[in-house]
C-alpha angles and dihedrals in degrees: 000000000000092000090051092052091048091051092048091048092050092049092047092052090049092050092048092047092050091047090051091049091050090053092053115102115251122241134187123201119215123203109275124227110261122195134175094007137094091232114112120229091236091056091047090052090053090052090051091050093050093050092044091053089053090059089066090211102104141042098237122214114219128212092270092056088054098040099096095048093046091049093050097055126040094203091065093055099051132038096352096147104116125093095247093053092046091051090053090049092049092049092052091048092044093227131143096231141017122204125204138143144143139271114204131185105215111179108284095359142057120223116206120195124186127181130178118202122208104224098193095050093033094227142110108277103183135353139169141163128203135180120226136183113273098266104134094181089064098055093116090058089048090055090048092052093049094047091049091051097050091047094048097248123145113261121216103253097208093054092044092051093049092052097039118120109244107219094208127193113280116244125207121265090244092063113097145095103323127191111201128168136166148141124292130204130179148120138252139196118224114228136187117000090354090061090053091047092049095052097039114110117258089239087068095044097266131129095243093214137121111277091250125080136185119235129210127174150122129265126211112200134187129178116216100172125035138174132150093270104025139039134174121214142191112213129189118188126191108196141178122197136191100029092134089060096045096262130123109207110167126191142167124214127193114194140179110217137190126200121199132198131350092292092068101238108177139197121186139171139173148123126304121208125200142147120262132184119218142176137180113257148112141245117243092230093167096047091239096147102032133296113033116254093012113155121239119191117203090261090047090053095045090053092045093048091047092052098042106023089232122163122228114259108249089227092062125085131184110247135164113272138166110275125162089209092058133084121296122242140160115278124202130197138162124247127206119185135180128184150110136266115223116206133209110173107299091345117099120193111193119197115188138177112208145180125202112202127199137148109307099355149352149188127288121185153108130280126198130180147135137237135183123222102248106173141007132197132176113263096217111050112182115209117212113260120239119244119259104178 
């Protein structure tokens, strides 16, 4: 008895399902117009059929149901996108509706258009167009979203957000990857231990110059991020100081810079590399062996002690100090700069205040220069996608 009831129920469900299917309106899907993409129209039509079947609102004709009619008339196989042609196609197929549309790659977005023509009433039944982000591999999901929307179904928000076209703020044509370079001139005051080293007599290993030096160099500049109100830069500066006082003090600075606003305010920072000469010694801060604050290197002291028989003051210790007579080694410091770039056409005139910090002292000064915009490239280069259909 139970088996008989189960069989009758199954048959009844099948009959009702078939009856419901028979009542569904029929729809044929013509090949859409595809532009600017590697996707083939035949593949796009298959996607549209699959997503239409999922709606469970139509009895969908497949390509085999349409084969005889398409073969018979050339106009149905090519360029049958207009309403009149679609009505003729639907009449020949004896369906209630015909669906067609277009899928267009437009720069950084994909525009999907779907229209459904009512064959009996010879009018447009439903139509919609939507812009998506340029993700060609997700076109089937784009079709699903658009079909859901025009039929009043709920669209998955997460999927829709991931495929949505972000209509971002437009930036000016003169924003891009800029390569500027140009000469720099300026001056700096030496402070702290560097001031002492600058004014120390050469007989004690100093520079014997005024504690202020000129600076001349060349800056290489590249912009790696650019918008209308912000840009990020990499700056390399080759610099020589002290030429006006008969000294050759080279250095190289690598900085990361940020410019803000249309007025070109800038903040930059980075390491500075130079060559320093050092020796172990002490300063005669108590004037025990002669002039107060005189510098004795270890070799100076050895010679002095040998000649005079003097003993080292217990308050003095040998430490590393700047000494032009000593051994050369790499010196590092940290540079912080703040300023503004003034513009006149393609000419940029940067004016910066800076401070170079290192153990015991540093440089503080001003730097002025000019550079000319030499080249410009787009920041976001889109490479063509390879076909996958």
